[in-house]
C-alpha positions as CSV (number, residue, x, y, z in Angstrom):
1,Q,65.6,-8.3,-19.2
2,V,64.4,-5.1,-17.6
3,Q,62.9,-5.4,-14.1
4,V,61.5,-2.8,-11.8
5,V,60.3,-4.5,-8.7
6,E,58.6,-2.9,-5.7
7,S,58.1,-4.5,-2.3
8,G,56.9,-3.5,1.2
9,G,53.3,-2.6,0.8
10,G,50.6,-3.8,3.2
11,L,47.9,-2.8,5.7
12,V,48.7,-0.4,8.5
13,Q,46.6,1.7,10.9
14,A,46.5,5.4,10.6
15,G,49.5,7.0,12.2
16,G,51.7,4.0,11.4
17,S,54.6,3.6,9.1
18,L,55.6,1.6,6.1
19,R,58.7,1.4,3.9
20,L,58.6,0.7,0.2
21,S,61.5,-0.5,-1.8
22,C,62.2,-0.5,-5.5
23,A,65.0,-2.2,-7.4
24,A,65.7,-1.6,-11.1
25,S,67.8,-4.0,-13.1
26,G,68.6,-4.8,-16.7
27,I,68.3,-1.2,-17.8
28,I,71.1,-0.3,-20.2
29,S,70.5,3.4,-20.4
30,R,71.7,5.6,-17.6
31,I,69.0,6.2,-15.0
32,N,68.6,9.8,-14.2
33,I,65.3,9.8,-12.2
34,M,63.8,7.5,-9.6
35,G,60.8,8.0,-7.5
36,W,57.3,7.1,-6.6
37,Y,53.8,7.7,-7.9
38,R,50.5,6.5,-6.5
39,Q,47.0,5.8,-7.8
40,A,43.9,5.6,-5.6
41,P,40.7,4.0,-6.8
42,G,38.8,6.2,-9.2
43,K,41.7,8.7,-9.3
44,Q,44.5,9.6,-11.7
45,R,48.1,8.5,-10.9
46,E,49.8,11.3,-9.0
47,L,53.4,12.1,-8.0
48,V,54.5,11.2,-4.5
49,G,58.1,12.2,-4.7
50,I,61.0,12.0,-7.1
51,T,64.7,12.6,-7.3
52,S,67.3,13.0,-10.0
53,G,70.1,12.4,-7.5
54,G,69.9,15.5,-5.4
55,K,67.3,16.6,-2.9
56,P,64.0,14.9,-3.7
57,N,60.8,16.8,-4.6
58,Y,57.6,15.8,-2.9
59,A,54.0,16.3,-3.3
60,D,52.6,18.8,-0.8
61,S,50.3,16.1,0.6
62,V,53.2,14.0,1.8
63,K,55.8,16.6,2.7
64,G,57.2,16.1,6.2
65,R,55.8,12.6,6.4
66,F,57.4,10.7,3.5
67,T,61.1,10.4,2.7
68,I,62.8,9.2,-0.4
69,S,66.3,7.8,-0.5
70,R,68.2,6.5,-3.5
71,D,71.2,4.3,-4.0
72,N,72.6,5.2,-7.4
73,A,75.1,2.4,-7.4
74,K,72.4,-0.2,-6.7
75,N,69.7,1.4,-8.7
76,T,67.3,1.3,-5.8
77,V,65.0,3.8,-4.2
78,L,63.2,3.6,-0.9
79,L,60.1,5.4,0.3
80,Q,59.7,5.8,4.0
81,M,56.2,6.6,4.9
82,N,55.4,7.9,8.4
83,S,52.2,9.3,10.0
84,L,50.2,7.5,7.4
85,K,46.6,8.7,6.8
86,P,43.6,6.8,5.2
87,E,43.9,9.1,2.2
88,D,47.4,7.7,1.5
89,T,45.7,4.4,0.6
90,A,46.6,3.6,-3.0
91,V,48.7,1.5,-5.3
92,Y,52.2,2.8,-5.2
93,Y,54.3,2.6,-8.4
94,C,58.1,2.9,-8.7
95,H,59.1,5.3,-11.5
96,V,62.4,5.0,-13.3
97,G,63.4,7.6,-15.9
98,T,66.3,7.1,-18.3
99,I,68.2,9.4,-20.7
100,M,67.4,7.1,-23.7
101,S,64.2,5.5,-25.1
102,P,61.8,4.3,-23.7
103,Y,62.7,7.0,-21.1
104,V,60.3,5.7,-18.5
105,Y,59.9,2.4,-16.7
106,W,57.2,1.5,-14.2
107,G,57.0,-1.2,-11.5
108,Q,54.0,-3.4,-11.2
109,G,52.7,-1.5,-8.2
110,T,52.3,-2.4,-4.5
111,Q,49.2,-1.8,-2.5
112,V,49.2,0.4,0.6
113,T,46.1,0.4,2.7
114,V,45.7,2.7,5.7
115,S,42.8,1.9,8.0
116,S,41.2,4.6,10.2
């Protein structure tokens, strides 16, 4: 049974920090990509940051504030979010990409709310 499970969301004041965790299990195909997307109310889902095992790529809006770290052996990925802004408020989704079909798995999402 495939599971992609996020944790760590919540409510924080602007300027604060949160750390999101994602653990993938039950995926037979080799995982080549792990990362995070987010979706704010009324907006499309957008990339936060992603890594194929090397240096992560980040959206311009989070560069210098967010850090992704990945443990390939455990199939986990963390998102450390610092200096949070109200515009970071969104549901954050863990993204897992594999080399074989269905190629993409998503977590259920975790809510991050940043108050001003």
